C-alpha positions as CSV (number, residue, x, y, z in Angstrom):
1,X,94.5,104.5,98.9
2,X,91.9,104.6,101.6
3,X,93.4,104.3,105.1
4,X,96.7,102.9,106.0
5,X,96.3,99.2,104.9
6,X,93.0,99.0,103.2
7,X,92.5,99.7,99.5
8,X,89.0,100.4,98.3
9,X,88.3,99.8,94.6
10,X,86.2,102.9,93.8
11,X,85.5,105.0,90.7
12,X,85.7,103.8,87.1
13,X,88.4,104.3,84.5
14,X,88.6,103.6,80.7
15,X,92.1,102.6,79.6
16,X,93.6,101.4,76.4
17,X,94.8,97.8,76.1
18,X,98.2,97.5,74.4
19,X,99.1,94.9,71.8
20,X,100.5,92.6,74.5
21,X,97.1,92.7,76.3
22,X,98.4,94.9,79.1
23,X,96.3,97.6,80.9
24,X,97.4,100.1,83.6
25,X,95.8,99.6,87.0
26,X,94.9,102.9,88.7
27,X,97.5,104.0,91.2
28,X,94.8,104.3,93.9
29,X,94.2,100.5,93.5
30,X,97.9,99.7,94.1
31,X,99.9,99.8,97.3
32,X,102.0,102.9,98.2
33,X,105.1,101.4,96.5
34,X,103.1,100.8,93.3
35,X,103.0,97.0,93.6
36,X,99.9,94.9,93.5
37,X,99.0,91.2,93.1
38,X,95.6,90.1,91.8
39,X,93.7,87.1,90.6
40,X,91.5,87.5,87.5
41,X,88.4,85.4,87.3
42,X,85.9,85.2,84.5
43,X,82.4,86.2,85.6
44,X,79.1,84.8,84.4
45,X,78.1,88.3,83.1
46,X,81.0,88.5,80.6
47,X,83.1,90.7,82.8
48,X,86.3,89.8,84.7
49,X,86.7,90.0,88.5
50,X,90.0,91.5,89.5
51,X,90.4,90.3,93.1
52,X,93.3,91.4,95.3
53,X,95.4,88.3,96.1
54,X,94.6,88.6,99.8
55,X,90.8,88.5,99.1
56,X,91.2,85.5,96.8
57,X,93.2,83.8,99.5
58,X,90.5,84.5,102.1
59,X,87.5,83.6,99.9
60,X,89.0,80.6,98.0
61,X,92.4,79.3,98.9
62,X,91.8,79.0,102.6
63,X,88.6,77.0,102.0
64,X,90.3,74.8,99.4
65,X,92.6,73.5,102.1
66,X,89.6,71.9,103.8
67,X,88.5,69.9,100.8
68,X,89.4,66.2,100.8
69,X,91.8,65.1,98.1
70,X,89.5,62.2,97.5
71,X,86.5,64.5,96.6
72,X,86.7,64.1,92.8
73,X,83.7,66.4,92.2
74,X,85.3,69.2,94.2
75,X,88.6,68.5,92.4
76,X,86.9,68.9,89.0
77,X,85.2,72.2,90.1
78,X,88.5,73.5,91.4
79,X,90.2,72.6,88.1
80,X,87.6,74.7,86.2
81,X,88.2,77.6,88.5
82,X,92.0,77.2,88.4
83,X,92.3,76.8,84.7
84,X,90.0,79.7,84.0
85,X,91.7,82.2,86.3
86,X,95.0,84.1,86.1
87,X,97.3,85.5,88.6
88,X,98.5,89.1,87.8
89,X,101.3,91.1,89.3
90,X,101.7,94.8,88.3
91,X,104.9,95.6,86.3
92,X,106.9,98.7,87.0
93,X,104.5,100.8,85.0
94,X,101.5,99.5,87.1
95,X,100.2,97.3,84.3
96,X,98.8,93.8,84.3
97,X,98.6,91.5,81.3
98,X,95.3,89.9,80.6
99,X,95.5,86.5,78.8
100,X,93.8,85.9,75.4
101,X,91.2,83.5,76.9
102,X,90.0,86.1,79.5
103,X,90.0,88.9,76.9
104,X,87.8,86.7,74.6
105,X,85.5,85.9,77.5
106,X,84.9,89.6,78.2
107,X,84.8,90.6,74.5
108,X,87.6,93.0,75.1
109,X,89.6,94.2,72.0
110,X,91.4,97.5,72.5
111,X,89.8,99.3,75.5
112,X,88.7,98.3,79.0
113,X,86.5,99.8,81.6
114,X,88.0,99.3,85.1
115,X,85.1,99.5,87.5
116,X,85.5,99.7,91.3
117,X,83.4,97.3,93.3
118,X,84.6,98.3,96.8
119,X,86.5,95.2,97.8
120,X,87.6,94.2,94.3
121,X,87.3,95.6,90.8
122,X,85.7,94.5,87.6
123,X,87.0,94.7,84.0
124,X,84.5,95.2,81.3
125,X,84.4,95.9,77.6
126,X,83.4,99.5,77.7
127,X,80.1,99.3,75.7
128,X,79.0,96.2,77.7
129,X,79.6,98.2,80.9
130,X,77.5,101.1,79.6
131,X,74.6,98.7,78.9
132,X,75.0,97.0,82.3
133,X,75.0,100.4,84.1
134,X,71.6,101.2,82.6
135,X,70.1,98.0,84.0
136,X,71.6,98.2,87.5
137,X,70.3,99.8,90.6
138,X,71.6,103.2,91.6
139,X,74.1,103.6,94.5
140,X,71.3,104.6,97.0
141,X,69.4,101.4,96.2
142,X,72.6,99.4,96.7
143,X,73.3,101.1,100.1
144,X,69.8,100.3,101.1
145,X,70.1,96.6,100.2
146,X,73.4,96.5,102.1
147,X,71.8,98.0,105.2
148,X,69.2,95.3,105.2
149,X,71.7,92.5,104.6
150,X,71.5,89.4,106.8
151,X,73.7,89.5,109.8
152,X,73.1,93.2,110.5
153,X,71.5,94.2,113.7
């Protein structure tokens, strides 16, 4: 755990998936008492985004409250997001269960790569993650892009 209240999702781990579709979440990614609540969202790159519940609430749920109930297009888009996503709460062993639809989306069979992405984590089929790593910028290039991001002085 980084700091008193902030958890940073750093490092990468390869864990086995059990027959019930459960995988252990690294202890550093859970609160001090071992609990954690996440939302799993399928990504366009065939991975899964494992968002802490608070981040999902900030990025999605708070904004949904501002959408008119009469906006049918937005309602349809939210239905796609809601029906494709899954809420996960760690069990006493620190595991979450990943539903069959999300496992199929990510091509995951028996092992997962848990990949830290600073504010959230990603879940990959390990071989797909290795391929993605070879096509992605190194950490110094990422830091350089972040330093040049809009809104910075």
